[in-house]
OpenMM code with the backbone's topology and positions (N, CA, C; nanometers):
from openmm import Vec3, app, unit

residues = "MET ILE SER ARG GLY VAL SER ARG ALA LEU TRP CYS ALA ALA LEU ALA VAL LEU CYS ALA ALA LEU ILE VAL PHE ASN ARG PRO ASP ALA ALA SER VAL VAL GLU SER VAL PRO ASP ALA ALA LEU GLY HIS GLU VAL GLY GLU ARG LEU PRO SER PHE SER ILE GLN GLN THR ASP GLY ALA VAL PHE ASP LEU ALA GLU HIS ARG GLY GLN VAL VAL VAL ILE ASN LEU TRP ALA THR TRP CYS THR PRO CYS VAL ASN GLU LEU PRO HIS PHE ASP ALA LEU GLN LYS THR HIS PRO THR ASP VAL ALA VAL LEU ALA ILE HIS SER ASP LEU ILE THR ASP ASP PRO VAL GLU TYR LEU SER HIS PHE ASP TYR GLY PHE PRO PHE ALA VAL ASP GLU GLY GLY GLU VAL ILE ALA ALA MET GLY GLY SER THR MET LEU PRO GLN THR VAL VAL LEU ASP ARG THR GLY VAL VAL THR TYR ASN GLN VAL GLY SER VAL THR TYR GLU ALA LEU GLU GLU LEU VAL ALA ALA ALA ALA LYS".split()
positions = [
    Vec3(9.9472, 9.5292, 18.3657),
    Vec3(10.0518, 9.3966, 18.4114),
    Vec3(10.0580, 9.3271, 18.2764),
    Vec3(10.1811, 9.3580, 18.3046),
    Vec3(10.2741, 9.2571, 18.1533),
    Vec3(10.2468, 9.0801, 18.2240),
    Vec3(10.2147, 9.0251, 18.1394),
    Vec3(10.2217, 8.8779, 18.1233),
    Vec3(10.3696, 8.8472, 18.1366),
    Vec3(10.3851, 8.7363, 18.1887),
    Vec3(10.5099, 8.6895, 18.2343),
    Vec3(10.5579, 8.6136, 18.1114),
    Vec3(10.4818, 8.6182, 17.9531),
    Vec3(10.5838, 8.5521, 17.8490),
    Vec3(10.6165, 8.7142, 17.7733),
    Vec3(10.5374, 8.8504, 17.7827),
    Vec3(10.6059, 8.9326, 17.7218),
    Vec3(10.7302, 9.0256, 17.8005),
    Vec3(10.7051, 8.9924, 17.9626),
    Vec3(10.8266, 8.9924, 18.0413),
    Vec3(10.9201, 8.9547, 17.9799),
    Vec3(10.9264, 8.8549, 17.9935),
    Vec3(11.0546, 8.7196, 17.9696),
    Vec3(11.1142, 8.7803, 17.7987),
    Vec3(11.0558, 8.7908, 17.7108),
    Vec3(11.0424, 8.8290, 17.5445),
    Vec3(11.1089, 8.9651, 17.5355),
    Vec3(11.0477, 9.1046, 17.6182),
    Vec3(11.0930, 9.2086, 17.6568),
    Vec3(11.2701, 9.1946, 17.7142),
    Vec3(11.2948, 9.0523, 17.7788),
    Vec3(11.4047, 9.0373, 17.9120),
    Vec3(11.5029, 9.0131, 17.7851),
    Vec3(11.4301, 8.8577, 17.7102),
    Vec3(11.5138, 8.8238, 17.6224),
    Vec3(11.5572, 8.9490, 17.4771),
    Vec3(11.5006, 8.9996, 17.4540),
    Vec3(11.5469, 9.1408, 17.3477),
    Vec3(11.6624, 9.2243, 17.3985),
    Vec3(11.6247, 9.2606, 17.5352),
    Vec3(11.7236, 9.3778, 17.6088),
    Vec3(11.8417, 9.2760, 17.5870),
    Vec3(11.8595, 9.1696, 17.6287),
    Vec3(11.9859, 9.0594, 17.6225),
    Vec3(12.0300, 9.0664, 17.5003),
    Vec3(11.9899, 9.0278, 17.4376),
    Vec3(12.0309, 9.0826, 17.2881),
    Vec3(12.0580, 9.1936, 17.2382),
    Vec3(12.0324, 9.2511, 17.2550),
    Vec3(12.0834, 9.4242, 17.2651),
    Vec3(12.2267, 9.4223, 17.3081),
    Vec3(12.1932, 9.4229, 17.4027),
    Vec3(12.3404, 9.4240, 17.4950),
    Vec3(12.4674, 9.3270, 17.4327),
    Vec3(12.4105, 9.1721, 17.4011),
    Vec3(12.5196, 9.1191, 17.3669),
    Vec3(12.5739, 9.1500, 17.2374),
    Vec3(12.4892, 9.2045, 17.1778),
    Vec3(12.5278, 9.2530, 16.9989),
    Vec3(12.6330, 9.3956, 17.0423),
    Vec3(12.5843, 9.5117, 17.1100),
    Vec3(12.6450, 9.6044, 17.1467),
    Vec3(12.8444, 9.5623, 17.2121),
    Vec3(12.8312, 9.4576, 17.2883),
    Vec3(12.9637, 9.3857, 17.3457),
    Vec3(12.9957, 9.3402, 17.2516),
    Vec3(12.9190, 9.2834, 17.1108),
    Vec3(12.9974, 9.2352, 17.0472),
    Vec3(13.0984, 9.3276, 16.9263),
    Vec3(13.0136, 9.4573, 16.9010),
    Vec3(13.0620, 9.5148, 16.8314),
    Vec3(13.1731, 9.5862, 16.8529),
    Vec3(13.1741, 9.6635, 16.9538),
    Vec3(13.2939, 9.7092, 17.0723),
    Vec3(13.3390, 9.6176, 17.1030),
    Vec3(13.4015, 9.5324, 17.1038),
    Vec3(13.4974, 9.4635, 17.1560),
    Vec3(13.5634, 9.3645, 17.0334),
    Vec3(13.5289, 9.3721, 16.9013),
    Vec3(13.6077, 9.2705, 16.7984),
    Vec3(13.7087, 9.3832, 16.7670),
    Vec3(13.8005, 9.2545, 16.7272),
    Vec3(13.9665, 9.3233, 16.7047),
    Vec3(13.9398, 9.4109, 16.6713),
    Vec3(13.8900, 9.4392, 16.5315),
    Vec3(13.8850, 9.5954, 16.4538),
    Vec3(13.8127, 9.7332, 16.4533),
    Vec3(13.8215, 9.7380, 16.6035),
    Vec3(13.6868, 9.8069, 16.6132),
    Vec3(13.7388, 9.9109, 16.6755),
    Vec3(13.8775, 9.9711, 16.6881),
    Vec3(13.9501, 10.0206, 16.7533),
    Vec3(13.9134, 10.1672, 16.7174),
    Vec3(13.8473, 10.2224, 16.5832),
    Vec3(13.7979, 10.3416, 16.5564),
    Vec3(13.6931, 10.3646, 16.6331),
    Vec3(13.5739, 10.2335, 16.6317),
    Vec3(13.4488, 10.2733, 16.6655),
    Vec3(13.4881, 10.2972, 16.8771),
    Vec3(13.5715, 10.2187, 16.9306),
    Vec3(13.6558, 10.2932, 17.0241),
    Vec3(13.6602, 10.3913, 17.0776),
    Vec3(13.7581, 10.5039, 16.9811),
    Vec3(13.7791, 10.6130, 16.9717),
    Vec3(13.7389, 10.6900, 16.9599),
    Vec3(13.5784, 10.6512, 16.8978),
    Vec3(13.5066, 10.8211, 16.8695),
    Vec3(13.3680, 10.7928, 16.9736),
    Vec3(13.4028, 10.7233, 17.1128),
    Vec3(13.3017, 10.7125, 17.1768),
    Vec3(13.3127, 10.8691, 17.2547),
    Vec3(13.1612, 10.9088, 17.2995),
    Vec3(13.1716, 11.0580, 17.3054),
    Vec3(13.2175, 11.0890, 17.4374),
    Vec3(13.2494, 11.0418, 17.5150),
    Vec3(13.2509, 11.0419, 17.6486),
    Vec3(13.4348, 11.0439, 17.7126),
    Vec3(13.4989, 11.0470, 17.5478),
    Vec3(13.6304, 11.0484, 17.5726),
    Vec3(13.7490, 11.1483, 17.6843),
    Vec3(13.8347, 11.1321, 17.7389),
    Vec3(13.8711, 11.2010, 17.8282),
    Vec3(13.9174, 11.3232, 17.7492),
    Vec3(13.9325, 11.4254, 17.8123),
    Vec3(13.9677, 11.5444, 17.7260),
    Vec3(14.1410, 11.5735, 17.6992),
    Vec3(14.2368, 11.6352, 17.6316),
    Vec3(14.3161, 11.5972, 17.6468),
    Vec3(14.3576, 11.6310, 17.4963),
    Vec3(14.5072, 11.6175, 17.4625),
    Vec3(14.5604, 11.6168, 17.3270),
    Vec3(14.6489, 11.4750, 17.2860),
    Vec3(14.6137, 11.3847, 17.3462),
    Vec3(14.6822, 11.2759, 17.3309),
    Vec3(14.5576, 11.1434, 17.1982),
    Vec3(14.6198, 11.0745, 17.1796),
    Vec3(14.5549, 11.0055, 17.0461),
    Vec3(14.4466, 10.9123, 17.1602),
    Vec3(14.2963, 10.9168, 17.1420),
    Vec3(14.2005, 10.8718, 17.1818),
    Vec3(14.1568, 10.9814, 17.2909),
    Vec3(14.1928, 11.0929, 17.3245),
    Vec3(14.1018, 11.1206, 17.4492),
    Vec3(14.0606, 11.2641, 17.3104),
    Vec3(13.9808, 11.3751, 17.3354),
    Vec3(13.8953, 11.4170, 17.2829),
    Vec3(13.9757, 11.5557, 17.2860),
    Vec3(14.0365, 11.6862, 17.1783),
    Vec3(14.0701, 11.7770, 17.2212),
    Vec3(13.9716, 11.9036, 17.2901),
    Vec3(13.9875, 11.9340, 17.4035),
    Vec3(13.9336, 12.0694, 17.4329),
    Vec3(13.8495, 12.1580, 17.3450),
    Vec3(13.7870, 12.2050, 17.2957),
    Vec3(13.7234, 12.3002, 17.2406),
    Vec3(13.7682, 12.4515, 17.2291),
    Vec3(13.8044, 12.5057, 17.1544),
    Vec3(13.8927, 12.6493, 17.1443),
    Vec3(13.8408, 12.7110, 17.0748),
    Vec3(13.8810, 12.8672, 17.0370),
    Vec3(13.8079, 12.9652, 16.9531),
    Vec3(13.9541, 13.0436, 16.9648),
    Vec3(14.0106, 13.0560, 16.8124),
    Vec3(14.1053, 13.1277, 16.7618),
    Vec3(14.0634, 13.2132, 16.6427),
    Vec3(14.0885, 13.3705, 16.6896),
    Vec3(14.0827, 13.4259, 16.5653),
    Vec3(14.1875, 13.3860, 16.4013),
    Vec3(14.1145, 13.3980, 16.2951),
    Vec3(14.2203, 13.3813, 16.1931),
    Vec3(14.2998, 13.5264, 16.1166),
    Vec3(14.3774, 13.4789, 16.0551),
    Vec3(14.4230, 13.6316, 15.9906),
    Vec3(14.3409, 13.7124, 15.9101),
    Vec3(14.1568, 13.6715, 15.8766),
    Vec3(14.1136, 13.7205, 15.7975),
    Vec3(13.9959, 13.7934, 15.8770),
    Vec3(14.0221, 13.7696, 16.0228),
    Vec3(13.9438, 13.8685, 16.0890),
    Vec3(13.8452, 13.7340, 16.1632),
    Vec3(13.7954, 13.6413, 16.0546),
    Vec3(13.6856, 13.5461, 16.1280),
    Vec3(13.7286, 13.4588, 16.2517),
    Vec3(13.6345, 13.3734, 16.3129),
    Vec3(13.6665, 13.3053, 16.4137),
    Vec3(13.7031, 13.1582, 16.3611),
    Vec3(13.7479, 13.0782, 16.3849),
    Vec3(13.7421, 12.9402, 16.3477),
    Vec3(13.7466, 12.8908, 16.5367),
    Vec3(13.6089, 12.8530, 16.5561),
    Vec3(13.5761, 12.7740, 16.7008),
    Vec3(13.5050, 12.5890, 16.6262),
    Vec3(13.6302, 12.5579, 16.7195),
    Vec3(13.6691, 12.3859, 16.6653),
    Vec3(13.5080, 12.3020, 16.7341),
    Vec3(13.4344, 12.3484, 16.7649),
    Vec3(13.2988, 12.3160, 16.8236),
    Vec3(13.2012, 12.3241, 16.6788),
    Vec3(13.2096, 12.4232, 16.6418),
    Vec3(13.1345, 12.4364, 16.5345),
    Vec3(13.1851, 12.3404, 16.3808),
    Vec3(13.2998, 12.2690, 16.4134),
    Vec3(13.3411, 12.1898, 16.3249),
    Vec3(13.3065, 12.0132, 16.3338),
    Vec3(13.2283, 11.9854, 16.4453),
    Vec3(13.1860, 11.8315, 16.4653),
    Vec3(13.1026, 11.8156, 16.3514),
    Vec3(13.1452, 11.6831, 16.3415),
    Vec3(13.0963, 11.6266, 16.1986),
    Vec3(13.1835, 11.6279, 16.1032),
    Vec3(13.3096, 11.7165, 16.1113),
    Vec3(13.3798, 11.6592, 15.9935),
    Vec3(13.5152, 11.6328, 16.0563),
    Vec3(13.6091, 11.6043, 15.9959),
    Vec3(13.7252, 11.5985, 16.0375),
    Vec3(13.8304, 11.6754, 16.0099),
    Vec3(13.9041, 11.7184, 16.1207),
    Vec3(13.9867, 11.8455, 16.1349),
    Vec3(14.1300, 11.8486, 16.1742),
    Vec3(14.1704, 11.8932, 16.0307),
    Vec3(14.3486, 11.8816, 16.0120),
    Vec3(14.4232, 12.0233, 16.0642),
    Vec3(14.4706, 12.0381, 16.2116),
    Vec3(14.5445, 12.1626, 16.2325),
    Vec3(14.6777, 12.1014, 16.1869),
    Vec3(14.7392, 12.2068, 16.1939),
    Vec3(14.9096, 12.2654, 16.1539),
    Vec3(14.9506, 12.3465, 16.2149),
    Vec3(15.0348, 12.3125, 16.2933),
    Vec3(15.0764, 12.3927, 16.3633),
    Vec3(15.2461, 12.4557, 16.3034),
    Vec3(15.3130, 12.5566, 16.2584),
    Vec3(15.3551, 12.6064, 16.1658),
    Vec3(15.4105, 12.7212, 16.1987),
    Vec3(15.5517, 12.7960, 16.1272),
    Vec3(15.6009, 12.9041, 16.1638),
    Vec3(15.6574, 12.9499, 16.0776),
    Vec3(15.6953, 13.1157, 16.0103),
    Vec3(15.7091, 13.1358, 15.9099),
    Vec3(15.8865, 13.0774, 15.9038),
    Vec3(15.9544, 13.1288, 15.9611),
    Vec3(16.1165, 13.0493, 16.0375),
    Vec3(16.1375, 12.9022, 16.0078),
    Vec3(16.0360, 12.8131, 16.0222),
    Vec3(16.0611, 12.6897, 16.0040),
    Vec3(16.0397, 12.6401, 15.8608),
    Vec3(16.1525, 12.6383, 15.8068),
    Vec3(16.1310, 12.5757, 15.6431),
    Vec3(16.0287, 12.4480, 15.6018),
    Vec3(16.0679, 12.3617, 15.7265),
    Vec3(15.9958, 12.2208, 15.6658),
    Vec3(15.8377, 12.2679, 15.6525),
    Vec3(15.8068, 12.3146, 15.7908),
    Vec3(15.6675, 12.4147, 15.7933),
    Vec3(15.6005, 12.4736, 15.6624),
    Vec3(15.7087, 12.5679, 15.6019),
    Vec3(15.6428, 12.6669, 15.4854),
    Vec3(15.6230, 12.5401, 15.3641),
    Vec3(15.6980, 12.4663, 15.3434),
    Vec3(15.7080, 12.3449, 15.2327),
    Vec3(15.6051, 12.3049, 15.2585),
    Vec3(15.5634, 12.2255, 15.3569),
    Vec3(15.4276, 12.1631, 15.3841),
    Vec3(15.2986, 12.2242, 15.3030),
    Vec3(15.2903, 12.3180, 15.3683),
    Vec3(15.1835, 12.4277, 15.3494),
    Vec3(15.0827, 12.4173, 15.2141),
    Vec3(15.1842, 12.3485, 15.1287),
    Vec3(15.0813, 12.3608, 14.9780),
    Vec3(14.9779, 12.1940, 14.9736),
    Vec3(15.0708, 12.1082, 15.0924),
    Vec3(14.9893, 11.9902, 15.1211),
    Vec3(14.8859, 12.0082, 15.1822),
    Vec3(14.8628, 12.1191, 15.2763),
    Vec3(14.7545, 12.1143, 15.3665),
    Vec3(14.6088, 12.2019, 15.2828),
    Vec3(14.6596, 12.2674, 15.1813),
    Vec3(14.5702, 12.3553, 15.0951),
    Vec3(14.5521, 12.2566, 14.9707),
    Vec3(14.6270, 12.1649, 14.9438),
    Vec3(14.5541, 12.0705, 14.8625),
    Vec3(14.4375, 11.9724, 14.8925),
    Vec3(14.4755, 11.9412, 15.0491),
    Vec3(14.3679, 11.8255, 15.0980),
    Vec3(14.2276, 11.9178, 15.1412),
    Vec3(14.2180, 11.9865, 15.1807),
    Vec3(14.1486, 12.1212, 15.1465),
    Vec3(14.0375, 12.1327, 15.0351),
    Vec3(14.1176, 12.1742, 14.8929),
    Vec3(14.0839, 12.2144, 14.8096),
    Vec3(14.0488, 12.0100, 14.7581),
    Vec3(14.0669, 11.9255, 14.7807),
    Vec3(14.0262, 11.8137, 14.7417),
    Vec3(13.8682, 11.7622, 14.8048),
    Vec3(13.8642, 11.8001, 15.0353),
    Vec3(13.7923, 11.8071, 15.0778),
    Vec3(13.7224, 11.9260, 15.1188),
    Vec3(13.6670, 12.0037, 15.0568),
    Vec3(13.6025, 12.1025, 15.0860),
    Vec3(13.4814, 12.1114, 15.1762),
    Vec3(13.3931, 12.0443, 15.1989),
    Vec3(13.2783, 11.9877, 15.2934),
    Vec3(13.3186, 11.9187, 15.3917),
    Vec3(13.4042, 11.8183, 15.3999),
    Vec3(13.3766, 11.6930, 15.5003),
    Vec3(13.5399, 11.7159, 15.5880),
    Vec3(13.6094, 11.7802, 15.5554),
    Vec3(13.7631, 11.7859, 15.6208),
    Vec3(13.7606, 11.9252, 15.6779),
    Vec3(13.7528, 11.9829, 15.7904),
    Vec3(13.8418, 12.1485, 15.8315),
    Vec3(13.9633, 12.1179, 15.8502),
    Vec3(14.0650, 12.2051, 15.7814),
    Vec3(14.2016, 12.2480, 15.7849),
    Vec3(14.2098, 12.3887, 15.8424),
    Vec3(14.2868, 12.4116, 15.9090),
    Vec3(14.3712, 12.5292, 16.0218),
    Vec3(14.5146, 12.4833, 16.0091),
    Vec3(14.5519, 12.5722, 16.0007),
    Vec3(14.6937, 12.6499, 16.0084),
    Vec3(14.7035, 12.7447, 16.1227),
    Vec3(14.7862, 12.7166, 16.2480),
    Vec3(14.8179, 12.8074, 16.3284),
    Vec3(14.9469, 12.8450, 16.3260),
    Vec3(14.9565, 12.9549, 16.3535),
    Vec3(15.1200, 13.0099, 16.3674),
    Vec3(15.1449, 13.0420, 16.5158),
    Vec3(15.2602, 12.9908, 16.5286),
    Vec3(15.3432, 12.9698, 16.6666),
    Vec3(15.3689, 13.0910, 16.6933),
    Vec3(15.3258, 13.1352, 16.8379),
    Vec3(15.3575, 13.2796, 16.9062),
    Vec3(15.5058, 13.2754, 16.9283),
    Vec3(15.5886, 13.2629, 16.8384),
    Vec3(15.7277, 13.2539, 16.8357),
    Vec3(15.7631, 13.3551, 16.6828),
    Vec3(15.7227, 13.4421, 16.6733),
    Vec3(15.7459, 13.5630, 16.5604),
    Vec3(15.8538, 13.5976, 16.5146),
    Vec3(15.9155, 13.5596, 16.4087),
    Vec3(15.9876, 13.6526, 16.4038),
    Vec3(15.9458, 13.7421, 16.2629),
    Vec3(15.8686, 13.6761, 16.1748),
    Vec3(15.8382, 13.7483, 16.0441),
    Vec3(15.6893, 13.7661, 16.0523),
    Vec3(15.6414, 13.8776, 16.0154),
    Vec3(15.4796, 13.9010, 15.9789),
    Vec3(15.4320, 13.7923, 15.9179),
    Vec3(15.3457, 13.6935, 15.9816),
    Vec3(15.2484, 13.6013, 15.9216),
    Vec3(15.1606, 13.6231, 15.7972),
    Vec3(15.0991, 13.7326, 15.8235),
    Vec3(14.9720, 13.7539, 15.7390),
    Vec3(15.0927, 13.8249, 15.6057),
    Vec3(15.1894, 13.9384, 15.6401),
    Vec3(15.2774, 13.9847, 15.5124),
    Vec3(15.3145, 13.8526, 15.4478),
    Vec3(15.3829, 13.7632, 15.4968),
    Vec3(15.4355, 13.6220, 15.4396),
    Vec3(15.2926, 13.5368, 15.3357),
    Vec3(15.1894, 13.4987, 15.3922),
    Vec3(15.0815, 13.4526, 15.3463),
    Vec3(15.0399, 13.5826, 15.2545),
    Vec3(15.0096, 13.6941, 15.2336),
    Vec3(15.0012, 13.7610, 15.1291),
    Vec3(15.0754, 13.7163, 15.0094),
    Vec3(15.2080, 13.6405, 15.0087),
    Vec3(15.2467, 13.6038, 14.8666),
    Vec3(15.2047, 13.4817, 14.7904),
    Vec3(15.1098, 13.4059, 14.8923),
    Vec3(15.0326, 13.3268, 14.8615),
    Vec3(14.8805, 13.2779, 14.8398),
    Vec3(14.7739, 13.1928, 14.7540),
    Vec3(14.6628, 13.2067, 14.7695),
    Vec3(14.6198, 13.0830, 14.8315),
    Vec3(14.6496, 13.0506, 14.9494),
    Vec3(14.6232, 12.9159, 14.9956),
    Vec3(14.4530, 12.9567, 15.0010),
    Vec3(14.4108, 12.7749, 14.9712),
    Vec3(14.2293, 12.8711, 15.0438),
    Vec3(14.1791, 12.7535, 15.1842),
    Vec3(14.2652, 12.7845, 15.2869),
    Vec3(14.2258, 12.7216, 15.4001),
    Vec3(14.2842, 12.8418, 15.5059),
    Vec3(14.2136, 12.8174, 15.6130),
    Vec3(14.2184, 12.9392, 15.6897),
    Vec3(14.3520, 12.9221, 15.8227),
    Vec3(14.4643, 13.0399, 15.7976),
    Vec3(14.4885, 13.0306, 15.9112),
    Vec3(14.5092, 13.1654, 16.0418),
    Vec3(14.5635, 13.0920, 16.1405),
    Vec3(14.5490, 13.2137, 16.2583),
    Vec3(14.7198, 13.2071, 16.3446),
    Vec3(14.7029, 13.2863, 16.4123),
    Vec3(14.8039, 13.3609, 16.4847),
    Vec3(14.7447, 13.3342, 16.6294),
    Vec3(14.8563, 13.1981, 16.7178),
    Vec3(14.8531, 13.2055, 16.8526),
    Vec3(14.9284, 13.2763, 16.9475),
    Vec3(14.8923, 13.4164, 16.9762),
    Vec3(14.9469, 13.5224, 17.0174),
    Vec3(15.0221, 13.4929, 17.1396),
    Vec3(14.9262, 13.4417, 17.2100),
    Vec3(14.9139, 13.3885, 17.3888),
    Vec3(15.0267, 13.2212, 17.4002),
    Vec3(14.9989, 13.1468, 17.2973),
    Vec3(15.0387, 13.0402, 17.2273),
    Vec3(14.9526, 12.9425, 17.3714),
    Vec3(14.8214, 12.9708, 17.3761),
    Vec3(14.7326, 12.8667, 17.4934),
    Vec3(14.6690, 12.7810, 17.3663),
    Vec3(14.6343, 12.8194, 17.2502),
    Vec3(14.5873, 12.6740, 17.1764),
    Vec3(14.6671, 12.6047, 17.1559),
    Vec3(14.7852, 12.6327, 17.1209),
    Vec3(14.8992, 12.5235, 17.1126),
    Vec3(14.9454, 12.4738, 17.1826),
    Vec3(14.9449, 12.4846, 17.3236),
    Vec3(14.9621, 12.4483, 17.4451),
    Vec3(14.8550, 12.3647, 17.4566),
    Vec3(14.7534, 12.3667, 17.4386),
    Vec3(14.6650, 12.2926, 17.4836),
    Vec3(14.6912, 12.1950, 17.3991),
    Vec3(14.7207, 12.1399, 17.2650),
    Vec3(14.7320, 12.0359, 17.1837),
    Vec3(14.8817, 12.0109, 17.1740),
    Vec3(14.9171, 12.0134, 17.3057),
    Vec3(15.1121, 11.9349, 17.3379),
    Vec3(15.1964, 11.9969, 17.2054),
    Vec3(15.1844, 12.1208, 17.1800),
    Vec3(15.2237, 12.1771, 17.0728),
    Vec3(15.3581, 12.2287, 17.2212),
    Vec3(15.4496, 12.2746, 17.0976),
    Vec3(15.5735, 12.3322, 17.1817),
    Vec3(15.6840, 12.4071, 17.0467),
    Vec3(15.7515, 12.4197, 17.0688),
    Vec3(15.8462, 12.5239, 16.9889),
    Vec3(15.9340, 12.4273, 16.9372),
    Vec3(15.9020, 12.2540, 16.8459),
    Vec3(15.9513, 12.1745, 16.8097),
    Vec3(15.7878, 12.1732, 16.6615),
    Vec3(15.8665, 12.1921, 16.5387),
    Vec3(15.7751, 12.2376, 16.4161),
    Vec3(15.7967, 12.2042, 16.3165),
    Vec3(15.7408, 12.1156, 16.1948),
    Vec3(15.5665, 12.1588, 16.2048),
    Vec3(15.5169, 12.0433, 16.3019),
    Vec3(15.4326, 12.0399, 16.3461),
    Vec3(15.3170, 11.9648, 16.4109),
    Vec3(15.1891, 11.9471, 16.3271),
    Vec3(15.1308, 11.8324, 16.3465),
    Vec3(14.9925, 11.7865, 16.2711),
    Vec3(14.8974, 11.6869, 16.3931),
    Vec3(14.7888, 11.7775, 16.3894),
    Vec3(14.6863, 11.7014, 16.4679),
    Vec3(14.5918, 11.6341, 16.4525),
    Vec3(14.5359, 11.5734, 16.3770),
    Vec3(14.4022, 11.5089, 16.3419),
    Vec3(14.2783, 11.4917, 16.4274),
    Vec3(14.1674, 11.5235, 16.4404),
    Vec3(14.0767, 11.4793, 16.4944),
    Vec3(13.9656, 11.4553, 16.3602),
    Vec3(13.9006, 11.3000, 16.4742),
    Vec3(13.7979, 11.2707, 16.3840),
    Vec3(13.6742, 11.3542, 16.3609),
    Vec3(13.5875, 11.2919, 16.3745),
    Vec3(13.4036, 11.3826, 16.3432),
    Vec3(13.3512, 11.4029, 16.5047),
    Vec3(13.4263, 11.3198, 16.5727),
    Vec3(13.3423, 11.3302, 16.7196),
    Vec3(13.4699, 11.4776, 16.7987),
    Vec3(13.6022, 11.4968, 16.7468),
    Vec3(13.6647, 11.5463, 16.8132),
    Vec3(13.7736, 11.5115, 16.8826),
    Vec3(13.7602, 11.3614, 16.8671),
    Vec3(13.8752, 11.2754, 16.9186),
    Vec3(14.0165, 11.2586, 16.8592),
    Vec3(14.1038, 11.2888, 16.9410),
    Vec3(14.2180, 11.3068, 16.8205),
    Vec3(14.3144, 11.1359, 16.7963),
    Vec3(14.3294, 11.1614, 16.6441),
    Vec3(14.3450, 11.0103, 16.6103),
    Vec3(14.5122, 11.0375, 16.5869),
    Vec3(14.5718, 11.1754, 16.5415),
    Vec3(14.6966, 11.1522, 16.5363),
    Vec3(14.7447, 11.2879, 16.5887),
    Vec3(14.8550, 11.2918, 16.6555),
    Vec3(14.9164, 11.4128, 16.6990),
    Vec3(15.0894, 11.4266, 16.7066),
    Vec3(15.1497, 11.4602, 16.6026),
    Vec3(15.2907, 11.3965, 16.5495),
    Vec3(15.3479, 11.5258, 16.5164),
    Vec3(15.4480, 11.5750, 16.5907),
    Vec3(15.5733, 11.6308, 16.5354),
    Vec3(15.6380, 11.6437, 16.3940),
    Vec3(15.6900, 11.7036, 16.3132),
    Vec3(15.7451, 11.5978, 16.1904),
    Vec3(15.6641, 11.6356, 16.0677),
    Vec3(15.7446, 11.6812, 15.9417),
    Vec3(15.6708, 11.7145, 15.8180),
    Vec3(15.5661, 11.5636, 15.7793),
    Vec3(15.4318, 11.6132, 15.6938),
    Vec3(15.3793, 11.4996, 15.6407),
    Vec3(15.3621, 11.5731, 15.4910),
    Vec3(15.3513, 11.4800, 15.4482),
    Vec3(15.3449, 11.4771, 15.2699),
    Vec3(15.2070, 11.4784, 15.2604),
    Vec3(15.1193, 11.4739, 15.1547),
    Vec3(14.9719, 11.5108, 15.0722),
    Vec3(14.9314, 11.3337, 15.1196),
    Vec3(15.0026, 11.2268, 15.0850),
    Vec3(14.9718, 11.1316, 15.0561),
    Vec3(14.9582, 11.0744, 15.2065),
    Vec3(15.0414, 11.1575, 15.3048),
    Vec3(15.0144, 11.1087, 15.4290),
    Vec3(14.8891, 11.1622, 15.4862),
    Vec3(14.8641, 11.3069, 15.4645),
    Vec3(14.7628, 11.3496, 15.5538),
    Vec3(14.6229, 11.2876, 15.4767),
    Vec3(14.6083, 11.2251, 15.3350),
    Vec3(14.4845, 11.1568, 15.2936),
    Vec3(14.4825, 11.0642, 15.3782),
    Vec3(14.5535, 10.9790, 15.4074),
    Vec3(14.5827, 10.7965, 15.5030),
    Vec3(14.5073, 10.9197, 15.5973),
    Vec3(14.5757, 10.9898, 15.6808),
    Vec3(14.5572, 11.0235, 15.8222),
    Vec3(14.3783, 11.0561, 15.7953),
    Vec3(14.3229, 11.1425, 15.6844),
    Vec3(14.2006, 11.1797, 15.6920),
    Vec3(14.1111, 11.0590, 15.7073),
    Vec3(14.1033, 10.9727, 15.5906),
    Vec3(14.0833, 10.8183, 15.5736),
    Vec3(14.0331, 10.7531, 15.7288),
    Vec3(14.1402, 10.7714, 15.7979),
    Vec3(14.1354, 10.6811, 15.9409),
    Vec3(14.0154, 10.7484, 16.0120),
    Vec3(14.0503, 10.8633, 15.9768),
    Vec3(13.9974, 10.9511, 16.1072),
    Vec3(13.7975, 10.9709, 16.0294),
    Vec3(13.8426, 10.9267, 15.9627),
    Vec3(13.6484, 10.9205, 15.8901),
    Vec3(13.5742, 10.8050, 15.9247),
    Vec3(13.6453, 10.6722, 15.9427),
    Vec3(13.5882, 10.5936, 15.9267),
    Vec3(13.5189, 10.5888, 16.1084),
] * unit.nanometer
topology = app.Topology()
chain = topology.addChain("A")
for resn in residues:
    res = topology.addResidue(resn, chain)
    for name in ("N", "CA", "C"):
        topology.addAtom(name, app.Element.getBySymbol(name[0]), res)
């Protein structure tokens, strides 16, 4: 039997832990903490956890999103026929080279294929993986459409921190990665 004094001490300790948790998760600058809650709803909007997917890369390997938990994941949706898309590919390459272990970069080619993406990529020496979403399911799961380029950034728990159509600069990518890594 626990004495009344020990019981009261245990209740006080539990109450203190609860109060500390409430303070941490409700302070004004805790948005990034709240966005990383493991039970976030599935979806492609900011604050939602992107559903896991696997896609075959152009080199034959498979990119499995679940294997990249613990890393910031940056996904570029692009196409060979999209001039802004091809112009920003070097930014994603530089990002991967700058963050080889803590950031996973993947470029997924649209299912709207006019040129052979593998042939196109053979003229470049990019150091990050590419895939072709032939059925369009993966891109659709990210809220993608025919509007390209699109960048999706996930924090270390797989929660979407950024999902926008439009070109990005290297500096913008660095800022997005820094925000997602918090």
